[in-house]
N, C-alpha and C positions, 0 to 999 in steps of 0.2 A: 377511338379516333376523335371523338368529340372533345376530349381533354388534351389539347395540343401540348400544353406545358408538361403534362405527365409523360406523353409520348416522347417529347424531345429530351426531357431530363432523365427519364428512366429507361428509355429504349435506344434512341438514336445517338444521343451525345453522352449524357451522364458525366462520369468522372474521367472519360477517355481524353487522352491527348489529341490534338488536332489531327495528326496522321493516323490515329487509330480509328477515327470515325469512318474512314473509307474501307474498301475491300468488303463491303457488305451491301446486300440488296434488301429493300423493304417492299413487301407486297401489302398494299393497304386495302381495307374494306371501306364501305360507305360510312358516313356518319350515322349515329344511332337513329333508327326510325325512318331513315330516308328510303331504304329499299321497300319497307312496308307501304310507304306512300306511292312508290313507283309501281309496285306489283299488287300486293294485297297484304293485309296484316297477317303476320306469320301465326299468331296465336288466336286472334279473334275472328280472322277471315274477313274483316271489313275491307271493302273494295278500294284498291288504289287505281292509278291511271290505267294499268293493263287490264284489270278486271272489268272496269267500266267500259273500256274500249272494246273488249272481246264480246261483251254482251249488249252493247248499245245499239239502238236503232237510229240514233242521231249523234252528232259530234259534240253536243252541248255538255253533257255530263262529264265525259273524259277531258274535254277541252278546258272546262272550268277547273277540274282537278289538277290539270297540268299547269294552269296559271297559278293556282294556290301553291303548288310545289315550287314553281319558280320563285315566288315571293319567300317561301320558307328557306330555300337554299341561299337566297340573297341575305336573309336575316342572319343565317349562320355565318356568312362572309363578314357581315358588319360586326358581329360579335368577335370574330377571330382577328380581324385586322383593325388595329387602332389607327393606321395610316389610311387616309381617304384615297390616295392614289392606288395603293395595293388593293383596297376593297373594290375600287372601280375596275381594276384589271380582273379580279376574280369574278365580279358580277358580269363583266363583258364575256368572259370565257363561258360561263354557265348559260348566259342568255343565248349565245350562239347555238349551243347544244340543244337547249329546250326548243327554240324556234325551228331548228333544223328537224328535230324529231316531230314537232307538230305538223310541219309541212309534209313530211313523209307519211304520217298517219292519215292526213287528209287526202293525199294523193291515192293511198292504198284504199281508203274508203270509197273514193270515187271509182277507182278501177274495179273494185269488187261489186259495184252496183250493176255491172254487166254480168250476164250469166256465165260467161266463159271463165271467170275468175272467182274463186271461193276464198273468203276471208280465213276460214279454218286452215287452209294450206299455208298461210303466212304468219299465223299467230306465234309460233315458236320464235321466228325471227323478230317479231315485234317485241316479244318478252325479253329477248336478249338485248335488243337495242335500248329498251327502257332501262334494264338493269345496269347497263354500262354507264349510264349517266351518273349514278351514285358514286361509283369508284373513280370515274374521271374527275368528278368534283372534289373529292377528298384528296386525291393524288395531286391535282393541280395546286390546291391550296397549301398542302404540306410542302411541296416543292418551292412555292413562292415564299412561304414563311422562312424556310431554311436558307434560301438564297439571300433574303433580306438580312439574315443574321450572319452572313459571311461564309456559308458553306456552299460548296460547288455541287448543289443538288441538280438532278436531271430527271425530268418527267419521262417515264417510259409508258406511253399510252398504247395498250394492247386492245383497246375496245373496238378497233376497226373503223373509227370515225373517218369517213371519206377515203378509206383505203381502196385502191383500184383492183385488188385481188384478195381472194380468201385462201389462206394457206393452212396446212395442217398445224396443230398447236405447237409441236416441237420445232417445226421449221420457222414458225412465226416468232417464237421466243429466241431461237438461235440467231435469226436475222436481226432482231432488235438489239441483242447484246453484242453483235459483231461490231457495232458502232460505238461501244462504250468502253472507256478505260476506267475500270473499277478501282484502280490504284489512286485515282484522283477525282473520281466522280461518284456521287452518292445517288444510286438509282432508286427512284420512288416509282413503283410499278402498280398499275391498276390491277385489282384482284380479278376483274372480269377480263377475259381474253376472247375476242371473236375469232373463230377458227372453223375449219371444215367439219370437225367432229360435232360441233354444236354442244358446248359444255352443259347447257341447261337441259338438254335431252336426257342426260344421265344423272347430273348432279343437282339440277334445279338451283336452289339458292346456296348450295355448297360449292359452287363453281370456283370460288377464290382458293379453296384448298387444293384443287387440281392445278390451278395456275402456279400456286406456291410450290407444290410438289415437283412439277415438271421443270420449273426454273432451278430448283435445288439440284435435280438430276443432270440437267443440261450444262450447268455451270460447275458441276462437280463440287458442290458445297461441302465444307468441312463439317458443318452442323446446320440443321434447320431449326428455327425457333419460332414457336407460336406464342404470342403474348395475349393473355386473357385478363379478365377482371378478377379472377380468383385462382386459387391453386386447384390442381387435380388432387383431391383429398380422399381419405378413407371412407368418407360418406358425405352426404349433402349437409352442410352446417345449418341449413334451414330446418332440417329434420332432427339431426343429432346435435346435442349441445356442442357449440363451437369450441368449447374448451377441451372436449374429448376427441374432436376430429383432428387428424394429423395429415400433413401433406404426404403425397406418395413420391418418394425420392427416385426410385428406379423401377422400371418395368419393361415389358417387351411389346412388340407389335401385335402379338396374339391377344394380350390383355386389351389393347386398344380396340381390337376387332370386337371383343365381347362387349365392351362399353358402347361401341357404335351400334351393336345389335339392339341395345336397350334405348337407343336414341340419345346417348350421352357421348357424342362424338368428340374424342380428342382430335381425330382427323378421319375423314371418310376412308373406308378400307381400300377403295380403288385408288385414292390419292396416295395412301401410305404404301401401296404395292411397289411403286417405283423406288421409293426411298429404302424400303426393305431390301429390294433386289440389289440396289447400289450400295448397300451397307452405310447409309447416311443416318446418323443419329438424329432423333427429333426431341427437342426440349420444349416443355410447356412451362411458361413463366407467368407469374402474377405481376402485371404491370406496376402495381402499387407497392410491391415488395421486391424491388430490384436486387436487394442484397441476398435474397434467398435463391438457392441454386435451382429450384423448381423440380420438375419431373423429367428425367432423362429416359427416353424410350429407344431401345436398341433391338436389333434383330435377335441376338443370341442370349440376352440376359435371362437368367433363371436365379431366383433368390437362393442364397446359400443354405438356408434352412426352409423347409416347406412351411408356408403360412398363407393366410388370407390377407390380401392387400387392400381390398376395397369392397364395401357393401353398396350396391347400386340397385336400381329397379326401374320399373315402368308402371305407372299407376293405372292408366286407362287402357285396358286390353280386353278384347272380346274373345272368348273361347267359342269356336264353332265346332260342334261335335256331330259326326255322322256315324250312326249305329246301323249296321246292315248285316244280317246273318248270311246273306249271299256273298259277302266279302271274303269270308274265310276260305283260304286256298286259292283265291282268284287274284292273279297278279295285275298290277296296273291301277288299282283303286286310288292310291295316293296320287298317282300321276294325274288322274282325272280331276281330283280335288285341286291340285296345284295349277292345272290349266284354267280352272275357274278363277282362282285368285289372280293369276297372271292376266286374265281377260279384263279384270277390274283394277289392275295395277295396285294390288294390295300386298303388302309385305307381311310375312309371318315372323314372329319373334322366336317361337319354339313350337314343338309339336310332340304328340305322343300317339302311339298306335298299339293295338293288341289284335287278337284274332278277328274281331268283327267291328272294331271301332277306330276311327281316326279323328283326332282333335287337333286343330290348328289354332294357335293363339295369335291373333292378328292385331296390328296397330292401325286402326282406321275408325271411321265414324259409324254410328248406328245405321245411318242411311245406306252406307255401302254394305254393311253386314246383311241388311234385309235383301239387297240385290243379290249378294252371294248365296244366301239361303234359297232364294227363288231359283237361281241357276242350278244349285246343287239338287234341288227337288226334281229337276228334269233329268239330271245325270244319274241320280240314284233314286228312281221312282218308288222303290220298296223300303227305303231307309227312313229311320227316325232321325230328324235333324233338330238339334237344340242349340241355343246360344246362352251365354252367361257373361256378365261383365265382371272382370277380375283384375288382379294386379300380379306382377311378377317381381319378386325380390331375389337378388342374386349375390352370392359370395364369389369373388373373383380373385385370382392370384396367378402368378407365373408358374408356381408349383404348389399344389394343394394336396399332395399325397401325405396327409396327416392322419395317422390311425385314429379312428373314432370320431373324426370331425363331423361326419354326417349324423351320427347318432347324437352327438352333443348338440348340434343345431336343431334337430327335430325335437329333442327333449326341451331345449330352451324355449322354443315356440309353443310347445304344449304347456309348459309351466305358465305361460302368459295367456293361456286359453285361445291361442291362435290356431285355427284349424287349417291344415295343409290340404288344399284341393288336389294338387298334383305336385310331383317332385321329379326333377331331372338332374342327372349327373352322368357325364360321359367319361370314357376311358382316358381322355386327354388330361383330365384332372386340372383344368384351369377355371372351371366354374361349377357352381351348384345353383339350381334355380328352384325356388319355392313359389308355387302359385297359391295365392291367398285371396280372401275377400278384399274388396277395395277398402272397406272400413278398417282393415287391419294393416294397411300398407305402411304407414309411418311407424306403427308399433313394432312391426316385423323388422324393419330396418334398424330401429333403435336396439331391439333385442339382440339381433345377430351381431351388430357392432359391439355391443357390451360383452358378448360371450367370445367372439372370435378375434377381436382386434384390441380392445382396451386392456386385457390382462397382460399384454406384452410391453406396456408402458413405453411406447415409442415417443420420442421427444421432438427433435428437429424435423425428422421425416422418417417414413418407413424405408429404411436403407437409403441414406443420403447419397445424392449423385456426386 
């Protein structure tokens, strides 16, 4: 979103004739880094306005951060708009939002100084209100820029700013689009939508995908397209030589789910569910290579010949192992383990079990692992509980029923002196997971890509869309 020229030329307009620009809906995210400043930094955890507000004993820290944010957003406006009048309009729009939010947060802080009101009860609402600023800012600017260039663009603000009622998501979307003639209006929609369900409760910062998905379903879209900065490829080009990596041309929603499980979301599984049920194809495009057809994800696609389509993985994973001889023959042990993980809101990537051992491989911090271990010691007082930091490398494809593929993969890793700590392959034949030491993560991905994908000499894409 920060590169308006690329968005305009490669996504919105491009080589299309004037009439072809319409009959499309654009769901936009915030500009790069803005949501980090509003909430907290996604990777480093550095506090943003929300984090400072939720932990502050005074209003100074978060208030100062909100003021810095306002200046940052106005700087973005000044860079985007060469016209002083347009820049003034954009600055006025965001200033109203920022000051409105500041007043709301001050009022809430005062209200919660009384014992009958607890700030914790309202923090999710605060988080949603702050997140919506980023999408409103970029959607307004994009609309204004397109209008200035002669396009009949229309801002569709779903953030709930000054709305008098809170509607269910589907109803809110349907109501917003009832007023729009898509044949002659270009809808620019905020990725955040305020609704009864509270999108951040389930999706947190992935809320825009749910908004995108429900709009596609409600408007009966012919195709849904997500534009990214890169292709969905056979491996991460930062790990495998970019010359050897090839875009993935076709796949299905099942493969997308496996990628999401490893934290490489093409789209959140809950967001994809509606499109899968409504048989709406999803296409992933590289914004900076608009001539490439990208990756087409459909419900029923299965590759004509069994093959591996992508090597992916997750580097920082903790294995939590519970060994208890009393577990053998006793039902419900894994349920107790899962209840502990659920209590701390920890997601497991995969697991393995045998007669007396359960191991969950979890995506979380060391601090949370220590909390889980302490809780498990109370649930399994006679058990031996151990933890280990590992990585998971996965070979994924829509049909991987290739004779000898597992043996070939294991041998290739062994030839590179990569010890396999654990191995998982299910009957569905869509993925194989290899648990390896963290130090061997990149080497394992490179090895499996060399053995399972490169010999096929894919060129334009693995099965072009």
